[in-house]
mmCIF file of the N, C-alpha and C atoms, coordinates in Angstrom:
data_MODEL
# 
_entry.id   MODEL 
# 
loop_
_atom_site.group_PDB 
_atom_site.id 
_atom_site.type_symbol 
_atom_site.label_atom_id 
_atom_site.label_alt_id 
_atom_site.label_comp_id 
_atom_site.label_asym_id 
_atom_site.label_entity_id 
_atom_site.label_seq_id 
_atom_site.pdbx_PDB_ins_code 
_atom_site.Cartn_x 
_atom_site.Cartn_y 
_atom_site.Cartn_z 
_atom_site.occupancy 
_atom_site.B_iso_or_equiv 
_atom_site.pdbx_formal_charge 
_atom_site.auth_seq_id 
_atom_site.auth_comp_id 
_atom_site.auth_asym_id 
_atom_site.auth_atom_id 
_atom_site.pdbx_PDB_model_num 
ATOM 1   N N  . MET A 1 1  ? -56.981 23.721 -54.773 1.00 0.00 ? 1  MET A N  1 
ATOM 2   C CA . MET A 1 1  ? -57.465 22.860 -55.511 1.00 0.00 ? 1  MET A CA 1 
ATOM 3   C C  . MET A 1 1  ? -57.729 22.257 -56.725 1.00 0.00 ? 1  MET A C  1 
ATOM 4   N N  . PRO A 1 2  ? -57.421 21.196 -57.450 1.00 0.00 ? 2  PRO A N  1 
ATOM 5   C CA . PRO A 1 2  ? -56.719 20.936 -58.622 1.00 0.00 ? 2  PRO A CA 1 
ATOM 6   C C  . PRO A 1 2  ? -58.304 20.972 -59.712 1.00 0.00 ? 2  PRO A C  1 
ATOM 7   N N  . GLY A 1 3  ? -57.810 21.347 -61.057 1.00 0.00 ? 3  GLY A N  1 
ATOM 8   C CA . GLY A 1 3  ? -58.616 21.200 -62.221 1.00 0.00 ? 3  GLY A CA 1 
ATOM 9   C C  . GLY A 1 3  ? -58.764 19.458 -62.689 1.00 0.00 ? 3  GLY A C  1 
ATOM 10  N N  . ASP A 1 4  ? -60.391 19.701 -63.103 1.00 0.00 ? 4  ASP A N  1 
ATOM 11  C CA . ASP A 1 4  ? -60.224 18.224 -63.580 1.00 0.00 ? 4  ASP A CA 1 
ATOM 12  C C  . ASP A 1 4  ? -58.968 17.416 -64.360 1.00 0.00 ? 4  ASP A C  1 
ATOM 13  N N  . GLY A 1 5  ? -58.812 16.658 -63.860 1.00 0.00 ? 5  GLY A N  1 
ATOM 14  C CA . GLY A 1 5  ? -58.346 15.161 -64.443 1.00 0.00 ? 5  GLY A CA 1 
ATOM 15  C C  . GLY A 1 5  ? -57.278 15.227 -63.945 1.00 0.00 ? 5  GLY A C  1 
ATOM 16  N N  . ASP A 1 6  ? -56.577 16.510 -62.902 1.00 0.00 ? 6  ASP A N  1 
ATOM 17  C CA . ASP A 1 6  ? -55.511 16.246 -61.958 1.00 0.00 ? 6  ASP A CA 1 
ATOM 18  C C  . ASP A 1 6  ? -55.896 15.938 -60.693 1.00 0.00 ? 6  ASP A C  1 
ATOM 19  N N  . TRP A 1 7  ? -57.048 15.271 -60.736 1.00 0.00 ? 7  TRP A N  1 
ATOM 20  C CA . TRP A 1 7  ? -57.326 14.651 -58.899 1.00 0.00 ? 7  TRP A CA 1 
ATOM 21  C C  . TRP A 1 7  ? -56.397 13.370 -58.553 1.00 0.00 ? 7  TRP A C  1 
ATOM 22  N N  . ARG A 1 8  ? -56.187 12.687 -59.637 1.00 0.00 ? 8  ARG A N  1 
ATOM 23  C CA . ARG A 1 8  ? -55.027 11.928 -59.675 1.00 0.00 ? 8  ARG A CA 1 
ATOM 24  C C  . ARG A 1 8  ? -53.279 12.358 -59.107 1.00 0.00 ? 8  ARG A C  1 
ATOM 25  N N  . LYS A 1 9  ? -53.013 13.060 -59.782 1.00 0.00 ? 9  LYS A N  1 
ATOM 26  C CA . LYS A 1 9  ? -51.659 13.109 -59.847 1.00 0.00 ? 9  LYS A CA 1 
ATOM 27  C C  . LYS A 1 9  ? -52.300 14.356 -57.947 1.00 0.00 ? 9  LYS A C  1 
ATOM 28  N N  . TYR A 1 10 ? -53.014 15.033 -57.957 1.00 0.00 ? 10 TYR A N  1 
ATOM 29  C CA . TYR A 1 10 ? -52.990 15.738 -56.708 1.00 0.00 ? 10 TYR A CA 1 
ATOM 30  C C  . TYR A 1 10 ? -53.430 14.598 -54.713 1.00 0.00 ? 10 TYR A C  1 
ATOM 31  N N  . ASN A 1 11 ? -53.801 13.332 -55.706 1.00 0.00 ? 11 ASN A N  1 
ATOM 32  C CA . ASN A 1 11 ? -54.094 12.233 -55.416 1.00 0.00 ? 11 ASN A CA 1 
ATOM 33  C C  . ASN A 1 11 ? -53.106 11.783 -54.336 1.00 0.00 ? 11 ASN A C  1 
ATOM 34  N N  . GLU A 1 12 ? -52.275 10.885 -55.322 1.00 0.00 ? 12 GLU A N  1 
ATOM 35  C CA . GLU A 1 12 ? -50.701 10.870 -55.433 1.00 0.00 ? 12 GLU A CA 1 
ATOM 36  C C  . GLU A 1 12 ? -49.526 11.743 -54.562 1.00 0.00 ? 12 GLU A C  1 
ATOM 37  N N  . ALA A 1 13 ? -49.594 12.470 -55.107 1.00 0.00 ? 13 ALA A N  1 
ATOM 38  C CA . ALA A 1 13 ? -49.427 13.696 -53.928 1.00 0.00 ? 13 ALA A CA 1 
ATOM 39  C C  . ALA A 1 13 ? -49.200 14.069 -52.374 1.00 0.00 ? 13 ALA A C  1 
ATOM 40  N N  . LEU A 1 14 ? -51.169 13.898 -52.585 1.00 0.00 ? 14 LEU A N  1 
ATOM 41  C CA . LEU A 1 14 ? -51.195 13.486 -50.471 1.00 0.00 ? 14 LEU A CA 1 
ATOM 42  C C  . LEU A 1 14 ? -50.395 12.378 -50.504 1.00 0.00 ? 14 LEU A C  1 
ATOM 43  N N  . VAL A 1 15 ? -50.795 11.152 -50.772 1.00 0.00 ? 15 VAL A N  1 
ATOM 44  C CA . VAL A 1 15 ? -50.517 10.419 -50.718 1.00 0.00 ? 15 VAL A CA 1 
ATOM 45  C C  . VAL A 1 15 ? -48.708 10.058 -50.079 1.00 0.00 ? 15 VAL A C  1 
ATOM 46  N N  . ARG A 1 16 ? -47.315 10.905 -51.108 1.00 0.00 ? 16 ARG A N  1 
ATOM 47  C CA . ARG A 1 16 ? -46.404 10.574 -50.903 1.00 0.00 ? 16 ARG A CA 1 
ATOM 48  C C  . ARG A 1 16 ? -45.567 11.757 -50.007 1.00 0.00 ? 16 ARG A C  1 
ATOM 49  N N  . ARG A 1 17 ? -46.636 12.746 -49.483 1.00 0.00 ? 17 ARG A N  1 
ATOM 50  C CA . ARG A 1 17 ? -46.465 13.642 -48.637 1.00 0.00 ? 17 ARG A CA 1 
ATOM 51  C C  . ARG A 1 17 ? -46.268 12.819 -46.774 1.00 0.00 ? 17 ARG A C  1 
ATOM 52  N N  . ARG A 1 18 ? -46.728 11.786 -47.128 1.00 0.00 ? 18 ARG A N  1 
ATOM 53  C CA . ARG A 1 18 ? -46.549 11.106 -45.440 1.00 0.00 ? 18 ARG A CA 1 
ATOM 54  C C  . ARG A 1 18 ? -45.869 9.462  -45.600 1.00 0.00 ? 18 ARG A C  1 
ATOM 55  N N  . GLU A 1 19 ? -45.129 9.442  -46.714 1.00 0.00 ? 19 GLU A N  1 
ATOM 56  C CA . GLU A 1 19 ? -43.494 9.110  -46.818 1.00 0.00 ? 19 GLU A CA 1 
ATOM 57  C C  . GLU A 1 19 ? -42.863 8.674  -46.325 1.00 0.00 ? 19 GLU A C  1 
ATOM 58  N N  . LEU A 1 20 ? -42.128 7.908  -45.818 1.00 0.00 ? 20 LEU A N  1 
ATOM 59  C CA . LEU A 1 20 ? -41.110 8.033  -44.805 1.00 0.00 ? 20 LEU A CA 1 
ATOM 60  C C  . LEU A 1 20 ? -40.213 7.258  -45.482 1.00 0.00 ? 20 LEU A C  1 
ATOM 61  N N  . ASP A 1 21 ? -39.218 8.165  -45.478 1.00 0.00 ? 21 ASP A N  1 
ATOM 62  C CA . ASP A 1 21 ? -37.747 7.484  -46.288 1.00 0.00 ? 21 ASP A CA 1 
ATOM 63  C C  . ASP A 1 21 ? -36.847 6.996  -45.362 1.00 0.00 ? 21 ASP A C  1 
ATOM 64  N N  . ILE A 1 22 ? -36.527 6.227  -45.213 1.00 0.00 ? 22 ILE A N  1 
ATOM 65  C CA . ILE A 1 22 ? -35.934 5.408  -44.157 1.00 0.00 ? 22 ILE A CA 1 
ATOM 66  C C  . ILE A 1 22 ? -34.630 5.084  -44.820 1.00 0.00 ? 22 ILE A C  1 
ATOM 67  N N  . ASP A 1 23 ? -33.184 5.346  -45.066 1.00 0.00 ? 23 ASP A N  1 
ATOM 68  C CA . ASP A 1 23 ? -32.102 5.457  -44.289 1.00 0.00 ? 23 ASP A CA 1 
ATOM 69  C C  . ASP A 1 23 ? -31.189 4.174  -44.506 1.00 0.00 ? 23 ASP A C  1 
ATOM 70  N N  . PRO A 1 24 ? -30.623 3.341  -45.277 1.00 0.00 ? 24 PRO A N  1 
ATOM 71  C CA . PRO A 1 24 ? -30.642 2.062  -44.918 1.00 0.00 ? 24 PRO A CA 1 
ATOM 72  C C  . PRO A 1 24 ? -29.457 1.969  -44.488 1.00 0.00 ? 24 PRO A C  1 
ATOM 73  N N  . SER A 1 25 ? -28.451 2.968  -44.164 1.00 0.00 ? 25 SER A N  1 
ATOM 74  C CA . SER A 1 25 ? -26.995 3.084  -43.622 1.00 0.00 ? 25 SER A CA 1 
ATOM 75  C C  . SER A 1 25 ? -27.363 2.255  -42.336 1.00 0.00 ? 25 SER A C  1 
ATOM 76  N N  . VAL A 1 26 ? -28.439 2.758  -41.551 1.00 0.00 ? 26 VAL A N  1 
ATOM 77  C CA . VAL A 1 26 ? -29.072 2.079  -40.105 1.00 0.00 ? 26 VAL A CA 1 
ATOM 78  C C  . VAL A 1 26 ? -28.830 0.918  -39.836 1.00 0.00 ? 26 VAL A C  1 
ATOM 79  N N  . LEU A 1 27 ? -29.417 0.623  -40.980 1.00 0.00 ? 27 LEU A N  1 
ATOM 80  C CA . LEU A 1 27 ? -29.458 -1.394 -41.134 1.00 0.00 ? 27 LEU A CA 1 
ATOM 81  C C  . LEU A 1 27 ? -27.948 -2.289 -41.300 1.00 0.00 ? 27 LEU A C  1 
ATOM 82  N N  . GLU A 1 28 ? -27.149 -0.920 -42.520 1.00 0.00 ? 28 GLU A N  1 
ATOM 83  C CA . GLU A 1 28 ? -26.148 -1.422 -42.494 1.00 0.00 ? 28 GLU A CA 1 
ATOM 84  C C  . GLU A 1 28 ? -24.883 -1.563 -42.425 1.00 0.00 ? 28 GLU A C  1 
ATOM 85  N N  . ASP A 1 29 ? -24.796 -0.867 -41.421 1.00 0.00 ? 29 ASP A N  1 
ATOM 86  C CA . ASP A 1 29 ? -23.904 -0.376 -40.283 1.00 0.00 ? 29 ASP A CA 1 
ATOM 87  C C  . ASP A 1 29 ? -23.753 -0.678 -39.053 1.00 0.00 ? 29 ASP A C  1 
ATOM 88  N N  . TRP A 1 30 ? -25.071 -1.215 -38.920 1.00 0.00 ? 30 TRP A N  1 
ATOM 89  C CA . TRP A 1 30 ? -25.910 -1.615 -37.276 1.00 0.00 ? 30 TRP A CA 1 
ATOM 90  C C  . TRP A 1 30 ? -24.661 -2.277 -36.535 1.00 0.00 ? 30 TRP A C  1 
ATOM 91  N N  . GLY A 1 31 ? -24.000 -4.046 -37.158 1.00 0.00 ? 31 GLY A N  1 
ATOM 92  C CA . GLY A 1 31 ? -22.681 -4.351 -36.756 1.00 0.00 ? 31 GLY A CA 1 
ATOM 93  C C  . GLY A 1 31 ? -21.354 -3.501 -36.147 1.00 0.00 ? 31 GLY A C  1 
ATOM 94  N N  . ARG A 1 32 ? -21.298 -2.858 -37.203 1.00 0.00 ? 32 ARG A N  1 
ATOM 95  C CA . ARG A 1 32 ? -20.244 -2.283 -37.292 1.00 0.00 ? 32 ARG A CA 1 
ATOM 96  C C  . ARG A 1 32 ? -20.114 -1.112 -35.967 1.00 0.00 ? 32 ARG A C  1 
ATOM 97  N N  . GLU A 1 33 ? -21.401 0.109  -36.212 1.00 0.00 ? 33 GLU A N  1 
ATOM 98  C CA . GLU A 1 33 ? -21.463 0.329  -34.267 1.00 0.00 ? 33 GLU A CA 1 
ATOM 99  C C  . GLU A 1 33 ? -21.304 0.212  -33.355 1.00 0.00 ? 33 GLU A C  1 
ATOM 100 N N  . LEU A 1 34 ? -22.367 -0.870 -33.420 1.00 0.00 ? 34 LEU A N  1 
ATOM 101 C CA . LEU A 1 34 ? -22.199 -2.115 -32.056 1.00 0.00 ? 34 LEU A CA 1 
ATOM 102 C C  . LEU A 1 34 ? -21.048 -2.602 -31.655 1.00 0.00 ? 34 LEU A C  1 
ATOM 103 N N  . ARG A 1 35 ? -20.708 -2.490 -32.704 1.00 0.00 ? 35 ARG A N  1 
ATOM 104 C CA . ARG A 1 35 ? -18.859 -3.271 -31.961 1.00 0.00 ? 35 ARG A CA 1 
ATOM 105 C C  . ARG A 1 35 ? -18.313 -2.067 -31.731 1.00 0.00 ? 35 ARG A C  1 
ATOM 106 N N  . ARG A 1 36 ? -18.039 -1.082 -32.426 1.00 0.00 ? 36 ARG A N  1 
ATOM 107 C CA . ARG A 1 36 ? -17.743 0.423  -31.781 1.00 0.00 ? 36 ARG A CA 1 
ATOM 108 C C  . ARG A 1 36 ? -17.874 0.510  -30.450 1.00 0.00 ? 36 ARG A C  1 
ATOM 109 N N  . ALA A 1 37 ? -19.253 0.864  -30.137 1.00 0.00 ? 37 ALA A N  1 
ATOM 110 C CA . ALA A 1 37 ? -19.567 1.167  -28.784 1.00 0.00 ? 37 ALA A CA 1 
ATOM 111 C C  . ALA A 1 37 ? -19.410 0.191  -28.292 1.00 0.00 ? 37 ALA A C  1 
ATOM 112 N N  . ASN A 1 38 ? -19.879 -1.215 -28.232 1.00 0.00 ? 38 ASN A N  1 
ATOM 113 C CA . ASN A 1 38 ? -19.079 -2.233 -26.638 1.00 0.00 ? 38 ASN A CA 1 
ATOM 114 C C  . ASN A 1 38 ? -17.469 -2.404 -26.966 1.00 0.00 ? 38 ASN A C  1 
ATOM 115 N N  . GLY A 1 39 ? -16.587 -2.143 -27.523 1.00 0.00 ? 39 GLY A N  1 
ATOM 116 C CA . GLY A 1 39 ? -15.700 -2.150 -27.581 1.00 0.00 ? 39 GLY A CA 1 
ATOM 117 C C  . GLY A 1 39 ? -15.034 -1.377 -26.054 1.00 0.00 ? 39 GLY A C  1 
ATOM 118 N N  . GLY A 1 40 ? -14.106 -2.514 -25.386 1.00 0.00 ? 40 GLY A N  1 
ATOM 119 C CA . GLY A 1 40 ? -14.357 -2.194 -23.959 1.00 0.00 ? 40 GLY A CA 1 
ATOM 120 C C  . GLY A 1 40 ? -14.658 -2.098 -23.460 1.00 0.00 ? 40 GLY A C  1 
ATOM 121 N N  . LYS A 1 41 ? -16.265 -2.266 -23.379 1.00 0.00 ? 41 LYS A N  1 
ATOM 122 C CA . LYS A 1 41 ? -17.516 -2.151 -22.721 1.00 0.00 ? 41 LYS A CA 1 
ATOM 123 C C  . LYS A 1 41 ? -17.412 -2.935 -21.329 1.00 0.00 ? 41 LYS A C  1 
ATOM 124 N N  . VAL A 1 42 ? -17.047 -2.595 -20.294 1.00 0.00 ? 42 VAL A N  1 
ATOM 125 C CA . VAL A 1 42 ? -17.889 -3.583 -19.059 1.00 0.00 ? 42 VAL A CA 1 
ATOM 126 C C  . VAL A 1 42 ? -18.918 -3.538 -18.953 1.00 0.00 ? 42 VAL A C  1 
ATOM 127 N N  . GLY A 1 43 ? -19.671 -4.721 -18.408 1.00 0.00 ? 43 GLY A N  1 
ATOM 128 C CA . GLY A 1 43 ? -20.996 -5.281 -17.849 1.00 0.00 ? 43 GLY A CA 1 
ATOM 129 C C  . GLY A 1 43 ? -21.364 -5.103 -18.983 1.00 0.00 ? 43 GLY A C  1 
ATOM 130 N N  . GLU A 1 44 ? -23.327 -5.828 -19.602 1.00 0.00 ? 44 GLU A N  1 
ATOM 131 C CA . GLU A 1 44 ? -23.939 -5.730 -20.017 1.00 0.00 ? 44 GLU A CA 1 
ATOM 132 C C  . GLU A 1 44 ? -23.807 -5.146 -21.625 1.00 0.00 ? 44 GLU A C  1 
ATOM 133 N N  . PRO A 1 45 ? -23.414 -5.677 -23.044 1.00 0.00 ? 45 PRO A N  1 
ATOM 134 C CA . PRO A 1 45 ? -23.361 -5.151 -24.077 1.00 0.00 ? 45 PRO A CA 1 
ATOM 135 C C  . PRO A 1 45 ? -24.529 -4.437 -24.438 1.00 0.00 ? 45 PRO A C  1 
ATOM 136 N N  . TYR A 1 46 ? -24.429 -3.176 -25.277 1.00 0.00 ? 46 TYR A N  1 
ATOM 137 C CA . TYR A 1 46 ? -25.526 -2.690 -25.998 1.00 0.00 ? 46 TYR A CA 1 
ATOM 138 C C  . TYR A 1 46 ? -26.061 -3.778 -27.396 1.00 0.00 ? 46 TYR A C  1 
ATOM 139 N N  . HIS A 1 47 ? -27.208 -3.485 -26.970 1.00 0.00 ? 47 HIS A N  1 
ATOM 140 C CA . HIS A 1 47 ? -27.941 -4.397 -28.158 1.00 0.00 ? 47 HIS A CA 1 
ATOM 141 C C  . HIS A 1 47 ? -28.460 -3.630 -29.817 1.00 0.00 ? 47 HIS A C  1 
ATOM 142 N N  . TYR A 1 48 ? -28.573 -2.703 -29.333 1.00 0.00 ? 48 TYR A N  1 
ATOM 143 C CA . TYR A 1 48 ? -29.347 -0.840 -29.955 1.00 0.00 ? 48 TYR A CA 1 
ATOM 144 C C  . TYR A 1 48 ? -27.847 -0.280 -30.677 1.00 0.00 ? 48 TYR A C  1 
ATOM 145 N N  . PRO A 1 49 ? -27.885 -0.044 -31.945 1.00 0.00 ? 49 PRO A N  1 
ATOM 146 C CA . PRO A 1 49 ? -26.974 0.507  -32.495 1.00 0.00 ? 49 PRO A CA 1 
ATOM 147 C C  . PRO A 1 49 ? -27.265 2.180  -32.032 1.00 0.00 ? 49 PRO A C  1 
ATOM 148 N N  . GLU A 1 50 ? -26.829 3.275  -31.215 1.00 0.00 ? 50 GLU A N  1 
ATOM 149 C CA . GLU A 1 50 ? -27.378 4.902  -31.122 1.00 0.00 ? 50 GLU A CA 1 
ATOM 150 C C  . GLU A 1 50 ? -28.146 5.162  -32.595 1.00 0.00 ? 50 GLU A C  1 
ATOM 151 N N  . SER A 1 51 ? -27.769 5.202  -33.514 1.00 0.00 ? 51 SER A N  1 
ATOM 152 C CA . SER A 1 51 ? -28.449 5.440  -34.846 1.00 0.00 ? 51 SER A CA 1 
ATOM 153 C C  . SER A 1 51 ? -29.935 4.677  -34.921 1.00 0.00 ? 51 SER A C  1 
ATOM 154 N N  . PHE A 1 52 ? -30.155 3.913  -34.849 1.00 0.00 ? 52 PHE A N  1 
ATOM 155 C CA . PHE A 1 52 ? -31.731 2.556  -34.418 1.00 0.00 ? 52 PHE A CA 1 
ATOM 156 C C  . PHE A 1 52 ? -32.652 3.761  -33.412 1.00 0.00 ? 52 PHE A C  1 
ATOM 157 N N  . ILE A 1 53 ? -32.176 4.249  -32.803 1.00 0.00 ? 53 ILE A N  1 
ATOM 158 C CA . ILE A 1 53 ? -32.459 4.858  -31.428 1.00 0.00 ? 53 ILE A CA 1 
ATOM 159 C C  . ILE A 1 53 ? -32.762 6.145  -31.750 1.00 0.00 ? 53 ILE A C  1 
ATOM 160 N N  . GLY A 1 54 ? -32.334 7.048  -32.433 1.00 0.00 ? 54 GLY A N  1 
ATOM 161 C CA . GLY A 1 54 ? -32.310 8.049  -33.280 1.00 0.00 ? 54 GLY A CA 1 
ATOM 162 C C  . GLY A 1 54 ? -33.653 8.101  -34.254 1.00 0.00 ? 54 GLY A C  1 
ATOM 163 N N  . LEU A 1 55 ? -33.152 6.592  -34.932 1.00 0.00 ? 55 LEU A N  1 
ATOM 164 C CA . LEU A 1 55 ? -34.026 6.701  -35.923 1.00 0.00 ? 55 LEU A CA 1 
ATOM 165 C C  . LEU A 1 55 ? -35.892 6.411  -35.085 1.00 0.00 ? 55 LEU A C  1 
ATOM 166 N N  . LEU A 1 56 ? -35.933 5.820  -34.332 1.00 0.00 ? 56 LEU A N  1 
ATOM 167 C CA . LEU A 1 56 ? -37.565 5.259  -33.855 1.00 0.00 ? 56 LEU A CA 1 
ATOM 168 C C  . LEU A 1 56 ? -38.291 6.182  -32.666 1.00 0.00 ? 56 LEU A C  1 
ATOM 169 N N  . ALA A 1 57 ? -36.634 7.474  -32.139 1.00 0.00 ? 57 ALA A N  1 
ATOM 170 C CA . ALA A 1 57 ? -37.280 8.356  -31.083 1.00 0.00 ? 57 ALA A CA 1 
ATOM 171 C C  . ALA A 1 57 ? -38.209 9.258  -32.694 1.00 0.00 ? 57 ALA A C  1 
ATOM 172 N N  . PHE A 1 58 ? -37.603 9.744  -34.156 1.00 0.00 ? 58 PHE A N  1 
ATOM 173 C CA . PHE A 1 58 ? -37.776 10.007 -35.317 1.00 0.00 ? 58 PHE A CA 1 
ATOM 174 C C  . PHE A 1 58 ? -39.405 9.601  -35.564 1.00 0.00 ? 58 PHE A C  1 
ATOM 175 N N  . VAL A 1 59 ? -39.750 8.253  -35.708 1.00 0.00 ? 59 VAL A N  1 
ATOM 176 C CA . VAL A 1 59 ? -41.070 7.799  -35.914 1.00 0.00 ? 59 VAL A CA 1 
ATOM 177 C C  . VAL A 1 59 ? -41.850 8.050  -34.550 1.00 0.00 ? 59 VAL A C  1 
ATOM 178 N N  . ARG A 1 60 ? -41.455 8.549  -33.150 1.00 0.00 ? 60 ARG A N  1 
ATOM 179 C CA . ARG A 1 60 ? -42.137 8.223  -32.362 1.00 0.00 ? 60 ARG A CA 1 
ATOM 180 C C  . ARG A 1 60 ? -43.025 9.562  -32.749 1.00 0.00 ? 60 ARG A C  1 
ATOM 181 N N  . LEU A 1 61 ? -42.001 10.758 -32.707 1.00 0.00 ? 61 LEU A N  1 
ATOM 182 C CA . LEU A 1 61 ? -42.359 12.420 -33.143 1.00 0.00 ? 61 LEU A CA 1 
ATOM 183 C C  . LEU A 1 61 ? -43.160 12.429 -33.835 1.00 0.00 ? 61 LEU A C  1 
ATOM 184 N N  . LEU A 1 62 ? -42.951 11.771 -35.558 1.00 0.00 ? 62 LEU A N  1 
ATOM 185 C CA . LEU A 1 62 ? -43.882 11.974 -36.570 1.00 0.00 ? 62 LEU A CA 1 
ATOM 186 C C  . LEU A 1 62 ? -44.601 11.528 -36.739 1.00 0.00 ? 62 LEU A C  1 
ATOM 187 N N  . PHE A 1 63 ? -45.012 10.014 -36.061 1.00 0.00 ? 63 PHE A N  1 
ATOM 188 C CA . PHE A 1 63 ? -46.217 9.885  -35.559 1.00 0.00 ? 63 PHE A CA 1 
ATOM 189 C C  . PHE A 1 63 ? -47.422 10.358 -34.365 1.00 0.00 ? 63 PHE A C  1 
ATOM 190 N N  . HIS A 1 64 ? -46.207 11.371 -33.631 1.00 0.00 ? 64 HIS A N  1 
ATOM 191 C CA . HIS A 1 64 ? -47.212 11.653 -32.653 1.00 0.00 ? 64 HIS A CA 1 
ATOM 192 C C  . HIS A 1 64 ? -47.797 10.376 -31.346 1.00 0.00 ? 64 HIS A C  1 
ATOM 193 N N  . MET A 1 65 ? -46.919 9.427  -30.991 1.00 0.00 ? 65 MET A N  1 
ATOM 194 C CA . MET A 1 65 ? -46.580 8.452  -30.188 1.00 0.00 ? 65 MET A CA 1 
ATOM 195 C C  . MET A 1 65 ? -46.431 9.093  -29.342 1.00 0.00 ? 65 MET A C  1 
ATOM 196 N N  . PRO A 1 66 ? -46.607 8.408  -27.967 1.00 0.00 ? 66 PRO A N  1 
ATOM 197 C CA . PRO A 1 66 ? -46.559 8.192  -26.715 1.00 0.00 ? 66 PRO A CA 1 
ATOM 198 C C  . PRO A 1 66 ? -45.458 7.776  -26.141 1.00 0.00 ? 66 PRO A C  1 
# 
């Protein structure tokens, strides 16, 4: 438990504990990853890269979503 005057720092630490840092490379490499996955593919092309699906799975588990 923090002492007097430390409550602001303690509260900020609690808030930061729930922050989610998303790697921007998921968005930067989106097109390149899709071109690689769809190269030579027959049928409907993929619309979402595998890294994005992994990010969604991580968020789902992190927030205990069904």
